[in-house]
PDB file of N, CA, C, O and CB in Angstrom:
ATOM      1  N   MET A   1      -7.160   6.839  13.595  1.00  0.00           N
ATOM      2  CA  MET A   1      -6.655   7.114  12.248  1.00  0.00           C
ATOM      3  C   MET A   1      -6.050   8.519  12.177  1.00  0.00           C
ATOM      4  O   MET A   1      -5.727   9.012  11.097  1.00  0.00           O
ATOM      5  CB  MET A   1      -7.788   6.964  11.204  1.00  0.00           C
ATOM      6  N   THR A   2      -5.904   9.150  13.336  1.00  0.00           N
ATOM      7  CA  THR A   2      -5.357  10.513  13.362  1.00  0.00           C
ATOM      8  C   THR A   2      -3.928  10.516  12.836  1.00  0.00           C
ATOM      9  O   THR A   2      -3.532  11.431  12.114  1.00  0.00           O
ATOM     10  CB  THR A   2      -5.401  11.096  14.796  1.00  0.00           C
ATOM     11  N   ALA A   3      -3.161   9.505  13.191  1.00  0.00           N
ATOM     12  CA  ALA A   3      -1.766   9.430  12.757  1.00  0.00           C
ATOM     13  C   ALA A   3      -1.699   9.407  11.225  1.00  0.00           C
ATOM     14  O   ALA A   3      -0.853  10.073  10.628  1.00  0.00           O
ATOM     15  CB  ALA A   3      -1.071   8.172  13.354  1.00  0.00           C
ATOM     16  N   LEU A   4      -2.583   8.648  10.601  1.00  0.00           N
ATOM     17  CA  LEU A   4      -2.582   8.567   9.141  1.00  0.00           C
ATOM     18  C   LEU A   4      -2.970   9.908   8.539  1.00  0.00           C
ATOM     19  O   LEU A   4      -2.418  10.318   7.518  1.00  0.00           O
ATOM     20  CB  LEU A   4      -3.542   7.465   8.654  1.00  0.00           C
ATOM     21  N   ASP A   5      -3.927  10.597   9.176  1.00  0.00           N
ATOM     22  CA  ASP A   5      -4.359  11.898   8.670  1.00  0.00           C
ATOM     23  C   ASP A   5      -3.211  12.897   8.751  1.00  0.00           C
ATOM     24  O   ASP A   5      -3.077  13.767   7.891  1.00  0.00           O
ATOM     25  CB  ASP A   5      -5.581  12.415   9.460  1.00  0.00           C
ATOM     26  N   ASP A   6      -2.382  12.769   9.788  1.00  0.00           N
ATOM     27  CA  ASP A   6      -1.247  13.682   9.961  1.00  0.00           C
ATOM     28  C   ASP A   6      -0.107  13.320   9.011  1.00  0.00           C
ATOM     29  O   ASP A   6       0.727  14.166   8.688  1.00  0.00           O
ATOM     30  CB  ASP A   6      -0.749  13.654  11.420  1.00  0.00           C
ATOM     31  N   LEU A   7      -0.073  12.066   8.565  1.00  0.00           N
ATOM     32  CA  LEU A   7       1.007  11.634   7.673  1.00  0.00           C
ATOM     33  C   LEU A   7       0.440  11.049   6.378  1.00  0.00           C
ATOM     34  O   LEU A   7       0.512   9.840   6.157  1.00  0.00           O
ATOM     35  CB  LEU A   7       1.906  10.594   8.377  1.00  0.00           C
ATOM     36  N   PRO A   8      -0.125  11.909   5.522  1.00  0.00           N
ATOM     37  CA  PRO A   8      -0.717  11.438   4.258  1.00  0.00           C
ATOM     38  C   PRO A   8       0.319  10.749   3.375  1.00  0.00           C
ATOM     39  O   PRO A   8      -0.003   9.819   2.637  1.00  0.00           O
ATOM     40  CB  PRO A   8      -1.349  12.610   3.496  1.00  0.00           C
ATOM     41  N   ASP A   9       1.586  11.222   3.459  1.00  0.00           N
ATOM     42  CA  ASP A   9       2.642  10.616   2.643  1.00  0.00           C
ATOM     43  C   ASP A   9       2.824   9.154   3.029  1.00  0.00           C
ATOM     44  O   ASP A   9       2.986   8.291   2.166  1.00  0.00           O
ATOM     45  CB  ASP A   9       3.974  11.386   2.807  1.00  0.00           C
ATOM     46  N   VAL A  10       2.798   8.883   4.337  1.00  0.00           N
ATOM     47  CA  VAL A  10       2.969   7.512   4.810  1.00  0.00           C
ATOM     48  C   VAL A  10       1.798   6.661   4.333  1.00  0.00           C
ATOM     49  O   VAL A  10       1.979   5.523   3.901  1.00  0.00           O
ATOM     50  CB  VAL A  10       3.084   7.468   6.356  1.00  0.00           C
ATOM     51  N   THR A  11       0.592   7.228   4.416  1.00  0.00           N
ATOM     52  CA  THR A  11      -0.593   6.493   3.988  1.00  0.00           C
ATOM     53  C   THR A  11      -0.472   6.147   2.505  1.00  0.00           C
ATOM     54  O   THR A  11      -0.783   5.029   2.094  1.00  0.00           O
ATOM     55  CB  THR A  11      -1.881   7.317   4.255  1.00  0.00           C
ATOM     56  N   SER A  12      -0.022   7.110   1.710  1.00  0.00           N
ATOM     57  CA  SER A  12       0.126   6.880   0.278  1.00  0.00           C
ATOM     58  C   SER A  12       1.167   5.788   0.040  1.00  0.00           C
ATOM     59  O   SER A  12       0.987   4.920  -0.814  1.00  0.00           O
ATOM     60  CB  SER A  12       0.526   8.189  -0.452  1.00  0.00           C
ATOM     61  N   PHE A  13       2.269   5.844   0.813  1.00  0.00           N
ATOM     62  CA  PHE A  13       3.334   4.858   0.663  1.00  0.00           C
ATOM     63  C   PHE A  13       2.786   3.456   0.906  1.00  0.00           C
ATOM     64  O   PHE A  13       3.024   2.539   0.119  1.00  0.00           O
ATOM     65  CB  PHE A  13       4.498   5.159   1.632  1.00  0.00           C
ATOM     66  N   PHE A  14       2.046   3.300   2.010  1.00  0.00           N
ATOM     67  CA  PHE A  14       1.486   1.986   2.329  1.00  0.00           C
ATOM     68  C   PHE A  14       0.491   1.572   1.255  1.00  0.00           C
ATOM     69  O   PHE A  14       0.432   0.400   0.886  1.00  0.00           O
ATOM     70  CB  PHE A  14       0.807   1.997   3.717  1.00  0.00           C
ATOM     71  N   GLY A  15      -0.291   2.521   0.750  1.00  0.00           N
ATOM     72  CA  GLY A  15      -1.275   2.225  -0.293  1.00  0.00           C
ATOM     73  C   GLY A  15      -0.587   1.667  -1.527  1.00  0.00           C
ATOM     74  O   GLY A  15      -1.026   0.673  -2.105  1.00  0.00           O
ATOM     75  N   ILE A  16       0.504   2.325  -1.921  1.00  0.00           N
ATOM     76  CA  ILE A  16       1.251   1.876  -3.097  1.00  0.00           C
ATOM     77  C   ILE A  16       1.886   0.519  -2.818  1.00  0.00           C
ATOM     78  O   ILE A  16       1.905  -0.369  -3.670  1.00  0.00           O
ATOM     79  CB  ILE A  16       2.335   2.912  -3.492  1.00  0.00           C
ATOM     80  N   ASP A  17       2.412   0.382  -1.584  1.00  0.00           N
ATOM     81  CA  ASP A  17       3.072  -0.868  -1.211  1.00  0.00           C
ATOM     82  C   ASP A  17       2.076  -2.026  -1.286  1.00  0.00           C
ATOM     83  O   ASP A  17       2.407  -3.102  -1.784  1.00  0.00           O
ATOM     84  CB  ASP A  17       3.679  -0.765   0.212  1.00  0.00           C
ATOM     85  N   LEU A  18       0.853  -1.802  -0.787  1.00  0.00           N
ATOM     86  CA  LEU A  18      -0.162  -2.854  -0.795  1.00  0.00           C
ATOM     87  C   LEU A  18      -0.540  -3.193  -2.234  1.00  0.00           C
ATOM     88  O   LEU A  18      -0.706  -4.365  -2.573  1.00  0.00           O
ATOM     89  CB  LEU A  18      -1.415  -2.419   0.009  1.00  0.00           C
ATOM     90  N   LYS A  19      -0.676  -2.166  -3.087  1.00  0.00           N
ATOM     91  CA  LYS A  19      -1.035  -2.406  -4.487  1.00  0.00           C
ATOM     92  C   LYS A  19       0.060  -3.219  -5.164  1.00  0.00           C
ATOM     93  O   LYS A  19      -0.220  -4.173  -5.889  1.00  0.00           O
ATOM     94  CB  LYS A  19      -1.261  -1.068  -5.238  1.00  0.00           C
ATOM     95  N   THR A  20       1.311  -2.831  -4.919  1.00  0.00           N
ATOM     96  CA  THR A  20       2.437  -3.549  -5.530  1.00  0.00           C
ATOM     97  C   THR A  20       2.456  -4.995  -5.045  1.00  0.00           C
ATOM     98  O   THR A  20       2.659  -5.922  -5.830  1.00  0.00           O
ATOM     99  CB  THR A  20       3.785  -2.849  -5.197  1.00  0.00           C
ATOM    100  N   GLY A  21       2.242  -5.176  -3.747  1.00  0.00           N
ATOM    101  CA  GLY A  21       2.239  -6.522  -3.175  1.00  0.00           C
ATOM    102  C   GLY A  21       1.142  -7.371  -3.811  1.00  0.00           C
ATOM    103  O   GLY A  21       1.353  -8.545  -4.118  1.00  0.00           O
ATOM    104  N   SER A  22      -0.036  -6.766  -4.006  1.00  0.00           N
ATOM    105  CA  SER A  22      -1.154  -7.503  -4.596  1.00  0.00           C
ATOM    106  C   SER A  22      -0.800  -7.923  -6.016  1.00  0.00           C
ATOM    107  O   SER A  22      -1.105  -9.039  -6.436  1.00  0.00           O
ATOM    108  CB  SER A  22      -2.447  -6.647  -4.590  1.00  0.00           C
ATOM    109  N   MET A  23      -0.152  -7.021  -6.755  1.00  0.00           N
ATOM    110  CA  MET A  23       0.231  -7.335  -8.135  1.00  0.00           C
ATOM    111  C   MET A  23       1.229  -8.482  -8.163  1.00  0.00           C
ATOM    112  O   MET A  23       1.131  -9.387  -8.991  1.00  0.00           O
ATOM    113  CB  MET A  23       0.825  -6.096  -8.831  1.00  0.00           C
ATOM    114  N   ILE A  24       2.200  -8.432  -7.239  1.00  0.00           N
ATOM    115  CA  ILE A  24       3.217  -9.493  -7.178  1.00  0.00           C
ATOM    116  C   ILE A  24       2.556 -10.830  -6.840  1.00  0.00           C
ATOM    117  O   ILE A  24       2.861 -11.855  -7.448  1.00  0.00           O
ATOM    118  CB  ILE A  24       4.313  -9.149  -6.125  1.00  0.00           C
ATOM    119  N   ILE A  25       1.646 -10.805  -5.862  1.00  0.00           N
ATOM    120  CA  ILE A  25       0.956 -12.038  -5.457  1.00  0.00           C
ATOM    121  C   ILE A  25       0.138 -12.578  -6.634  1.00  0.00           C
ATOM    122  O   ILE A  25       0.099 -13.785  -6.873  1.00  0.00           O
ATOM    123  CB  ILE A  25       0.033 -11.780  -4.221  1.00  0.00           C
ATOM    124  N   ALA A  26      -0.511 -11.672  -7.363  1.00  0.00           N
ATOM    125  CA  ALA A  26      -1.323 -12.083  -8.509  1.00  0.00           C
ATOM    126  C   ALA A  26      -0.422 -12.714  -9.572  1.00  0.00           C
ATOM    127  O   ALA A  26      -0.777 -13.733 -10.165  1.00  0.00           O
ATOM    128  CB  ALA A  26      -2.104 -10.870  -9.101  1.00  0.00           C
ATOM    129  N   ALA A  27       0.744 -12.108  -9.811  1.00  0.00           N
ATOM    130  CA  ALA A  27       1.677 -12.630 -10.818  1.00  0.00           C
ATOM    131  C   ALA A  27       2.150 -14.029 -10.409  1.00  0.00           C
ATOM    132  O   ALA A  27       2.220 -14.936 -11.237  1.00  0.00           O
ATOM    133  CB  ALA A  27       2.895 -11.670 -10.995  1.00  0.00           C
ATOM    134  N   LEU A  28       2.471 -14.189  -9.128  1.00  0.00           N
ATOM    135  CA  LEU A  28       2.931 -15.498  -8.646  1.00  0.00           C
ATOM    136  C   LEU A  28       1.791 -16.510  -8.740  1.00  0.00           C
ATOM    137  O   LEU A  28       2.015 -17.683  -9.040  1.00  0.00           O
ATOM    138  CB  LEU A  28       3.453 -15.400  -7.180  1.00  0.00           C
ATOM    139  N   GLY A  29       0.569 -16.047  -8.483  1.00  0.00           N
ATOM    140  CA  GLY A  29      -0.592 -16.939  -8.534  1.00  0.00           C
ATOM    141  C   GLY A  29      -0.788 -17.464  -9.949  1.00  0.00           C
ATOM    142  O   GLY A  29      -1.132 -18.630 -10.146  1.00  0.00           O
ATOM    143  N   VAL A  30      -0.567 -16.599 -10.927  1.00  0.00           N
ATOM    144  CA  VAL A  30      -0.755 -17.003 -12.318  1.00  0.00           C
ATOM    145  C   VAL A  30       0.402 -17.917 -12.724  1.00  0.00           C
ATOM    146  O   VAL A  30       0.451 -18.381 -13.863  1.00  0.00           O
ATOM    147  CB  VAL A  30      -0.842 -15.757 -13.260  1.00  0.00           C
TER     148      VAL A  30
END
């Protein structure tokens, strides 16, 4: 996980991307 620690911006980007994806999947599910 050293790479993620060195690139917090990337980690945040993926975090937001996953949250957005989950919201989209939830919307489609409904």
